[in-house]
C-alpha positions in Angstrom: -129.7 -74.5 64.4 -130.4 -76.3 67.8 -133.6 -78.3 68.1 -135.3 -77.8 71.7 -137.5 -80.5 72.3 -140.6 -80.1 74.8 -143.7 -81.7 75.8 -145.8 -79.9 72.9 -144.2 -77.7 69.8 -140.5 -77.8 69.0 -138.4 -74.8 69.3 -135.5 -74.2 66.7 -132.8 -72.0 68.0 -130.1 -70.6 66.6 -129.4 -68.8 70.5 -126.3 -70.6 72.0 -126.9 -69.8 75.7 -130.6 -69.4 76.9 -131.1 -67.4 80.0 -133.2 -69.6 82.8 -136.0 -66.4 82.6 -136.0 -66.5 78.9 -136.4 -70.4 78.8 -139.3 -70.3 80.8 -141.1 -68.0 78.4 -139.9 -70.3 75.6 -141.6 -73.3 77.2 -144.7 -71.1 77.6 -144.8 -70.3 74.3 -144.5 -73.8 73.3 -147.4 -74.8 75.2 -150.0 -72.4 73.3 -152.9 -74.0 71.6 -152.5 -72.1 68.8 -149.0 -71.4 68.2 -148.0 -73.0 64.9 -145.3 -75.6 64.1 -142.5 -74.6 66.0 -140.8 -71.7 68.1 -137.8 -69.4 66.2 -135.1 -68.1 68.5 -132.7 -65.6 66.8 -129.4 -65.5 68.3 -129.8 -62.2 70.4 -132.4 -64.0 72.3 -132.9 -62.7 76.0 -135.8 -62.6 78.3 -138.6 -60.1 77.7 -142.5 -59.4 78.9 -144.1 -62.5 78.4 -142.4 -63.4 75.1 -138.5 -63.5 74.7 -137.5 -60.7 72.5 -135.5 -62.1 69.6 -138.1 -64.8 69.4 -140.3 -65.3 66.3 -143.8 -67.0 66.9 -146.9 -67.9 64.2 -149.9 -68.4 65.4 -153.3 -69.3 64.1 -156.4 -67.1 64.3 -155.1 -65.0 67.2 -152.9 -62.2 68.1 -150.9 -62.0 71.1 -150.2 -58.1 72.1 -147.0 -59.2 74.5 -145.5 -61.3 71.5 -145.3 -57.4 70.1 -144.0 -56.0 72.9 -144.6 -52.2 74.2 -142.4 -50.3 71.2 -144.8 -51.4 68.5 -142.8 -50.4 65.0 -139.6 -50.1 66.3 -136.9 -50.8 64.1 -133.8 -49.0 62.0 -133.2 -46.4 59.5 -129.9 -46.1 58.0 -128.6 -43.8 55.2 -125.6 -44.0 53.1 -123.7 -40.4 52.2 -121.6 -39.6 49.6 -118.5 -38.7 52.0 -116.0 -40.9 52.4 -114.1 -39.0 55.0 -115.1 -37.2 58.1 -112.7 -35.5 60.9 -113.5 -35.2 64.5 -114.4 -31.6 64.3 -117.2 -31.8 62.0 -118.3 -35.2 63.9 -118.6 -32.9 66.9 -120.4 -30.5 65.3 -122.9 -32.7 64.3 -123.1 -34.6 67.2 -124.2 -31.2 68.8 -126.6 -30.1 66.2 -128.4 -33.7 66.5 -128.6 -33.2 69.9 -130.1 -29.5 69.7 -132.6 -30.3 67.1 -133.8 -34.0 67.7 -135.5 -34.4 71.4 -134.1 -37.4 73.3 -135.3 -39.5 76.2 -138.6 -38.3 77.5 -138.1 -34.9 75.4 -141.0 -34.0 73.0 -141.0 -31.3 70.6 -142.5 -27.6 71.5 -144.6 -27.5 68.3 -146.5 -30.3 66.5 -145.7 -32.0 63.3 -148.3 -33.2 61.0 -148.5 -36.9 60.9 -150.6 -39.4 59.4 -154.2 -38.1 59.3 -156.5 -40.1 61.9 -159.5 -39.8 60.0 -158.2 -41.1 56.9 -156.8 -44.0 59.1 -160.6 -44.3 60.8 -162.0 -44.6 57.1 -159.3 -47.2 55.9 -159.7 -49.4 58.6 -163.2 -49.2 59.4 -162.6 -48.9 63.3 -162.6 -46.4 66.0 -159.2 -46.3 66.9 -159.9 -46.1 70.1 -156.7 -45.4 71.8 -154.7 -43.7 68.8 -157.8 -41.4 68.8 -156.5 -40.5 72.7 -152.9 -40.0 72.0 -153.1 -38.7 68.5 -152.7 -34.9 69.7 -149.7 -36.1 71.9 -147.7 -37.9 69.3 -147.9 -35.1 67.1 -145.3 -33.6 69.7 -143.3 -36.8 69.5 -142.5 -37.3 66.0 -139.1 -37.1 65.1 -138.0 -37.9 68.7 -135.5 -40.7 69.4 -136.6 -41.5 72.9 -134.4 -43.5 75.8 -133.1 -46.8 76.5 -131.3 -48.8 73.5 -132.6 -45.9 71.1 -129.7 -44.6 69.5 -128.4 -42.5 66.1 -124.7 -43.5 65.1 -122.4 -42.0 62.6 -120.2 -45.0 60.9 -117.7 -45.7 58.4 -118.8 -48.7 56.1 -116.9 -51.4 54.6 -117.8 -50.0 51.2 -115.9 -46.7 51.7 -118.3 -44.7 52.6 -120.0 -42.7 55.9 -123.4 -43.8 57.2 -126.0 -42.7 59.3 -127.9 -45.2 61.4 -131.1 -44.6 63.9 -133.1 -46.9 66.2 -136.0 -45.7 67.3 -139.9 -46.6 67.5 -143.6 -45.3 68.0 -142.9 -43.4 71.3 -145.5 -43.4 74.0 -148.2 -44.0 71.4 -147.2 -47.5 71.0 -146.8 -48.1 74.8 -150.5 -47.2 75.3 -151.9 -49.1 72.5 -149.9 -52.5 73.6 -150.8 -51.9 77.3 -154.6 -51.1 76.5 -154.9 -54.3 74.3 -153.2 -56.6 76.2 -155.2 -55.4 79.5 -158.3 -56.4 77.1 -156.9 -59.5 76.1 -156.2 -60.6 79.9 -159.8 -59.7 80.6 -161.6 -61.7 78.0 -159.2 -64.5 78.2 -160.3 -64.8 81.9 -164.1 -64.4 80.8 -163.9 -67.3 78.8 -161.6 -69.4 81.2 -158.7 -69.5 78.7 -155.9 -72.7 78.9 -153.3 -70.2 78.6 -152.3 -69.4 82.2 -152.8 -65.4 83.4 -149.5 -65.7 85.3 -147.4 -66.6 81.3 -148.6 -62.8 80.5 -149.3 -64.4 76.7 -153.2 -62.8 76.5 -154.6 -63.4 73.3 -157.2 -61.9 71.0 -159.2 -64.3 68.6 -159.8 -63.1 65.4 -163.4 -63.2 65.7 -163.4 -60.8 68.9 -163.9 -57.1 68.0 -161.3 -56.2 70.0 -158.9 -58.1 66.8 -159.7 -55.5 64.1 -158.9 -52.8 66.4 -155.8 -53.8 67.9 -155.0 -54.6 63.9 -155.3 -51.3 63.0 -154.1 -49.6 66.1 -150.8 -51.6 65.7 -150.5 -50.7 62.2 -151.1 -47.4 62.6 -148.0 -47.4 65.4 -145.5 -49.6 62.8 -146.2 -46.4 60.5 -146.0 -44.0 63.0 -142.5 -45.1 64.1 -141.6 -45.3 60.3 -142.6 -41.8 59.9 -140.6 -40.9 63.2 -137.1 -42.6 62.0 -137.7 -40.7 58.4 -138.4 -37.2 60.0 -135.1 -37.4 62.0 -133.3 -38.9 59.6 -134.4 -35.6 57.1 -132.9 -33.7 60.1 -129.8 -35.4 60.0 -129.4 -35.1 56.4 -130.0 -31.4 56.8 -127.1 -31.2 59.6 -124.5 -33.3 57.5 -125.5 -30.3 54.1 -124.6 -27.7 56.7 -121.0 -29.2 57.3 -120.5 -30.3 53.5 -122.8 -28.8 51.2 -121.9 -31.4 48.4 -123.0 -34.4 50.3 -125.7 -36.2 48.9 -127.6 -39.4 50.1 -128.9 -43.1 48.9 -129.5 -46.5 49.9 -131.9 -45.5 52.3 -133.2 -48.4 54.1 -135.8 -48.6 56.9 -137.1 -51.9 58.6 -139.1 -52.4 62.0 -138.3 -55.5 64.1 -141.7 -55.4 66.7 -144.6 -56.3 64.9 -147.0 -58.7 64.2 -148.2 -59.7 60.2 -150.5 -61.9 58.1 -147.7 -64.3 56.2 -147.7 -67.9 54.5 -145.3 -70.5 56.2 -145.5 -74.0 55.8 -148.2 -74.0 53.3 -150.6 -72.1 55.6 -151.3 -68.5 56.6 -150.5 -67.6 60.1 -150.1 -64.3 62.2 -145.8 -64.0 62.5 -144.7 -62.1 65.5 -141.8 -60.6 65.7 -140.3 -59.4 68.9 -137.1 -58.0 68.2 -136.5 -59.6 65.4 -136.1 -58.8 61.7 -137.8 -60.2 58.5 -135.0 -62.0 56.2 -137.1 -63.2 53.1 -134.6 -64.1 50.4 -133.2 -61.0 48.9 -134.3 -58.4 51.4 -132.3 -55.7 52.8 -132.0 -55.2 56.4 -129.9 -54.2 59.2 -128.4 -55.8 62.4 -127.0 -52.8 64.5 -124.3 -53.8 67.4 -123.6 -51.8 70.5 -122.0 -48.3 70.6 -118.2 -49.8 70.7 -119.2 -52.6 67.8 -120.0 -53.2 64.1 -123.0 -53.1 63.0 -124.4 -54.7 59.5 -126.6 -54.4 56.4 -127.6 -57.7 55.5 -129.3 -59.7 52.5 -131.9 -62.1 53.7 -131.6 -65.5 52.9 -135.3 -66.9 53.3 -134.7 -69.4 55.6 -137.9 -71.4 56.5 -137.1 -72.7 59.7 -136.4 -69.0 60.9 -139.9 -68.0 59.7 -137.7 -66.2 57.6 -136.4 -64.1 60.2 -132.9 -63.2 61.8 -131.6 -61.0 64.6 -132.3 -57.6 65.3 -129.3 -56.4 66.9 -126.7 -58.1 69.2 -129.0 -58.8 72.5 -128.6 -57.8 75.7 -125.9 -60.3 77.7 -127.3 -58.9 81.1 -130.1 -56.7 82.4 -129.7 -52.8 82.7 -129.6 -53.0 86.7 -126.9 -55.7 86.7 -124.7 -53.7 83.8 -125.0 -50.7 86.2 -124.1 -52.8 89.7 -121.2 -54.7 87.9 -119.7 -53.0 85.1 -116.3 -50.6 85.7 -117.3 -47.4 84.1 -113.4 -46.2 83.6 -113.0 -49.5 81.7 -115.9 -49.1 79.4 -115.2 -45.3 78.9 -111.3 -46.6 78.1 -112.3 -49.0 75.7 -114.5 -46.7 73.6 -111.9 -43.7 74.0 -109.1 -46.4 72.8 -111.2 -47.0 69.1 -111.4 -43.5 69.0 -115.3 -43.7 69.0 -117.1 -40.5 69.8 -119.8 -42.3 72.5 -122.0 -41.5 75.3 -120.9 -43.3 78.1 -120.4 -40.3 81.0 -121.6 -41.6 84.1 -122.5 -44.7 86.2 -126.2 -44.8 84.7 -125.1 -44.9 81.0 -123.4 -48.3 82.0 -126.8 -50.1 80.9 -125.7 -49.3 77.1 -122.4 -49.9 77.6 -120.9 -52.6 75.1 -120.2 -55.1 77.8 -123.9 -54.9 78.6 -124.4 -56.8 75.3 -123.6 -60.3 73.8 -120.6 -60.0 70.9 -122.5 -59.1 67.8 -119.7 -60.8 65.6 -120.7 -64.0 67.4 -124.7 -63.3 66.9 -123.3 -62.7 63.1 -121.5 -65.9 63.0 -124.9 -67.9 63.9 -127.0 -66.7 62.1 -124.9 -67.2 58.3 -127.9 -69.1 57.3 -130.5 -66.8 58.0 -128.4 -63.9 56.5 -125.5 -62.8 54.3 -123.4 -59.8 55.1 -123.4 -57.0 52.5 -121.7 -54.0 54.4 -119.7 -53.6 57.6 -120.3 -50.6 59.8 -118.0 -49.6 62.5 -119.0 -46.8 64.8 -117.4 -42.8 64.8 -119.5 -41.1 66.8 -122.9 -42.2 69.1 -125.9 -40.0 70.2 -127.7 -42.2 73.1 -131.1 -41.7 74.2 
C-alpha cells in the first residue's frame, strides 16, 4: 500500500501506476465533503465514469449513483465440478451448447423467465420502484443472458485438480436504467441546492434525507439481486450442458460475489455507505473470486479483512488500455497465436475482439502480488475455453 497525500482526504493505493484520468477522478473523490476517512484504490484501478473502477469510497449520509456504476450488481459466479479432466472435443461441444442456450451480447430470451416478484419487493421496501416498474417486463427476457463488453463464461482447470466454470455478468439493461435515472435526478437536486460538488466531476449525490434515497437504495438492491439471479440461472443451464456430456458429473463449492454496489457497513467505528465500484468485498475469511483475462489465470481467494482497504480487494486484472486503443494498437495475429499456443479455445476472431485481448489488461500476477495483504489465494484457475459476450 502507498499513501497519496492530497489537500483533503488521503488516498491509500494498492495500484502501482495510476493513469492520468483516473488520478483526476481520485482527486475529485478526495474533495467530497462527505467522503469518510480515506479513499482506497485496488491494484486493478483504472478510469471510469466519475469514479475509477477498482475504487472504494465510504460516505457519510449520502449515496453516489456513479460511484456504484451502471452495471449494478455485476459480479462473478464460480462452480467446481467433480471432473478432473475434459478433452477438447467435449469442450467444443460445451461451448457450442452454451452459445446456443445462453443469449450473448445484446440478445435476449425469446420467452420470459419468472424473476423476483415486483409487488413483493414494493411491499418489502415501501417504495414505488419507479424505474424497475418500467423495466420489469423487459427484464424477464434478460434473465439468464450474458451481455457484452467484458462479460464472459470460462471453463477452467483448477490447481486443486478439478474442472471449474466461471461466469462474469451483471444486471443487464435494468441496472443501467436505474443508474442513469438516479444520476440525472441527483444532478438536478445538487444544482437546485447549489452543491459544492462540481457538476463536471460527475459525482452527483443523493442525501439520506432525500425522498430519492430510499427509492435508489431499493432499486439498486433489486438490481443486485437480479444480477445474482441472472448468474445463477446461467450456471444452472451450464450444469445441464455438462451433465449431457458426462451424466456422472456433480457440482459443489459454488461461489457468487458482486463487485458493483453500495452497502451500509461499519468501518473505523462509524456506520458509512461503502461504494465498491469494480471492487470485491474481502472481509476476514470471506471467499471471493478475482478473474484474469481469457489468457491468464483467475483466482479463488480468502479475504484478510484489511481495514485500510475497507475490507476490499480487486475485482479482476483491470484494463491496461481502453477498448479503442486496444483495437487500434494490438496485433490480431499475435494475440491469437498467444492464446493458441496455450491451447485455449478463445474468442479472439476479428479486429474488434482485441478490446478483450489479454494484452488489453494488466498482468494479473502483478495485481495479485500487490494485494497479498488483502487476500490469500486458495485456488488458481487456468483457462481452457472461453465464451465472450
